[in-house]
C-alpha positions in Angstrom: -40.9 -31.5 -105.8 -41.0 -28.8 -103.1 -42.6 -25.5 -104.2 -41.6 -22.3 -102.4 -43.7 -19.2 -102.7 -42.2 -15.9 -101.7 -44.0 -13.8 -99.2 -43.6 -10.3 -97.9 -43.0 -11.5 -94.3 -39.3 -12.0 -95.0 -37.3 -9.4 -96.9 -34.9 -10.4 -99.6 -31.2 -10.3 -98.8 -29.2 -7.4 -100.3 -26.8 -9.8 -102.0 -28.6 -12.4 -104.1 -25.5 -14.2 -105.2 -24.8 -17.8 -104.1 -22.6 -18.2 -101.0 -19.7 -20.5 -101.5 -18.4 -22.4 -98.5 -14.9 -21.3 -97.5 -13.3 -24.7 -96.8 -13.5 -28.2 -98.1 -15.0 -29.3 -94.7 -17.7 -26.7 -95.1 -18.6 -27.9 -98.6 -19.0 -31.4 -97.3 -21.1 -30.3 -94.4 -23.4 -28.2 -96.8 -23.9 -31.2 -99.1 -24.6 -33.6 -96.2 -27.1 -31.2 -94.6 -28.8 -30.7 -98.0 -29.2 -34.5 -98.4 -30.6 -34.8 -94.9 -33.1 -32.1 -95.6 -34.2 -33.7 -98.9 -34.9 -36.9 -97.0 -36.8 -35.1 -94.2 -39.0 -33.4 -96.9 -39.9 -36.9 -98.2 -37.4 -37.4 -101.1 -36.0 -40.8 -101.7 -32.3 -41.2 -102.4 -31.0 -44.4 -103.9 -27.3 -45.2 -103.5 -25.1 -47.1 -105.8 -21.6 -48.5 -105.1 -20.1 -45.6 -107.2 -21.8 -43.1 -104.9 -20.3 -44.7 -101.8 -16.8 -44.7 -103.4 -17.2 -41.0 -104.3 -18.3 -40.2 -100.8 -15.3 -42.1 -99.3 -13.0 -40.2 -101.7 -14.5 -36.9 -100.6 -14.0 -37.8 -96.9 -10.4 -38.7 -97.5 -9.9 -35.2 -99.0 -10.3 -35.5 -102.7 -10.7 -32.0 -104.1 -10.5 -32.5 -107.9 -13.3 -31.2 -110.1 -14.9 -34.6 -110.6 -15.1 -35.3 -106.9 -16.5 -31.8 -106.2 -19.1 -32.3 -108.9 -20.2 -35.6 -107.2 -21.2 -33.5 -104.2 -24.2 -32.4 -106.2 -25.5 -36.0 -106.5 -28.0 -36.5 -103.6 -26.9 -40.1 -103.0 -23.2 -39.1 -102.6 -24.2 -36.3 -100.3 -26.4 -38.7 -98.2 -23.6 -41.2 -97.9 -21.3 -38.4 -96.9 -23.8 -37.3 -94.2 -23.8 -40.9 -92.8 -20.0 -41.1 -92.9 -19.6 -37.7 -91.1 -21.9 -38.7 -88.3 -20.2 -42.1 -88.0 -16.8 -40.5 -87.8 -17.9 -38.1 -85.2 -19.0 -41.0 -82.9 -15.9 -43.0 -83.8 -13.6 -40.2 -82.6 -15.2 -40.2 -79.2 -14.9 -44.0 -79.0 -11.3 -43.9 -80.2 -10.4 -41.2 -77.6 -11.8 -43.3 -74.8 -10.1 -46.4 -76.1 -6.8 -44.6 -76.4 -7.1 -43.3 -72.9 -7.8 -46.8 -71.5 -5.0 -48.3 -73.6 -2.4 -45.7 -72.4 -3.4 -46.1 -68.8 -3.2 -49.9 -69.0 0.2 -49.7 -70.7 1.5 -47.3 -68.0 0.4 -49.8 -65.3 2.3 -52.6 -67.1 5.4 -50.4 -67.4 5.2 -49.4 -63.7 6.1 -53.1 -62.9 8.6 -53.8 -65.6 11.7 -54.0 -63.5 13.7 -51.0 -64.8 13.6 -48.3 -62.1 13.9 -45.4 -64.6 10.9 -46.6 -66.7 8.9 -47.5 -63.5 9.4 -44.0 -62.0 8.4 -42.3 -65.3 5.4 -44.5 -65.7 4.3 -43.9 -62.1 4.8 -40.2 -62.6 2.6 -40.2 -65.7 0.0 -42.3 -63.9 0.0 -39.8 -61.1 -0.5 -36.9 -63.5 -3.6 -38.7 -65.0 -6.6 -36.5 -64.6 -8.6 -39.1 -62.7 -5.7 -39.6 -60.2 -4.5 -36.0 -60.0 -1.7 -36.9 -57.5 1.0 -34.5 -58.9 -1.2 -31.6 -59.8 -0.4 -28.4 -57.9 -3.2 -27.2 -55.8 -3.5 -24.1 -53.7 -6.1 -24.0 -51.0 -7.6 -20.7 -49.9 -9.5 -20.7 -46.6 -12.0 -17.9 -46.3 -13.5 -17.3 -42.9 -16.7 -15.4 -43.0 -17.4 -13.2 -40.0 -20.5 -11.2 -39.3 -20.4 -7.4 -39.5 -20.9 -7.2 -35.7 -17.9 -9.4 -35.1 -15.8 -7.2 -37.4 -17.0 -4.1 -35.8 -16.2 -5.4 -32.3 -12.7 -6.5 -33.2 -12.0 -3.0 -34.7 -13.3 -1.3 -31.5 -11.2 -3.5 -29.4 -8.1 -2.7 -31.4 -8.8 1.0 -31.2 -9.2 0.8 -27.4 -5.9 -1.0 -27.1 -4.2 1.6 -29.2 -5.7 4.5 -27.2 -5.0 3.0 -23.8 -1.5 1.9 -24.6 1.3 3.4 -22.4 3.1 5.9 -24.5 6.7 6.6 -23.6 8.2 9.7 -25.0 11.8 9.3 -26.0 14.3 12.1 -26.2 17.0 11.7 -28.8 20.5 11.7 -27.6 22.0 14.6 -29.6 25.4 14.2 -28.1 25.7 10.8 -29.7 24.9 12.2 -33.1 27.5 15.0 -32.9 31.2 14.4 -33.2 32.7 14.4 -29.7 35.8 16.1 -30.9 35.6 18.4 -33.9 38.5 18.0 -36.4 40.7 21.1 -36.7 40.6 22.9 -40.0 43.9 23.0 -41.9 45.8 26.3 -41.7 47.7 28.0 -44.5 51.0 27.4 -42.9 50.8 23.7 -43.3 
């Protein structure tokens, strides 16, 4: 048994009520972590076949009162902890296996003989993240110039603008005016 003695180093929380996990997944994680902590503190947990079945039922989503009460049994919680860690690693293995399977299957389909299927398989293989053949890329080239280079280029441009031959142009007003004004209508008409 572990004895805990309160000290003045840590203040008590304002709310002393028990916190309830929000989701079924959180409840399973709390039970699994508690079982792991009990083992770390030196407790021994003996598992029976019923405990294993109860843990499997909880993993599969059983939420009835009997299944939820079994979470309080340390052996069920410990088995649950083992199952959760195993499933986490299994997902990673399955994702890698699925990726390899899909890639191999696309390679097979790329040589099946039907042009429509071959083109689609090759397109999907090209989109594969390792190949990246059909991903759109935009390249931006940045040329770094020193401040003296930039200063010199600005001075050269200013010199060219100041020394440029300026030609004054006079507008042709006669072209803008009507050559023959239209007569105004008279009252007699």
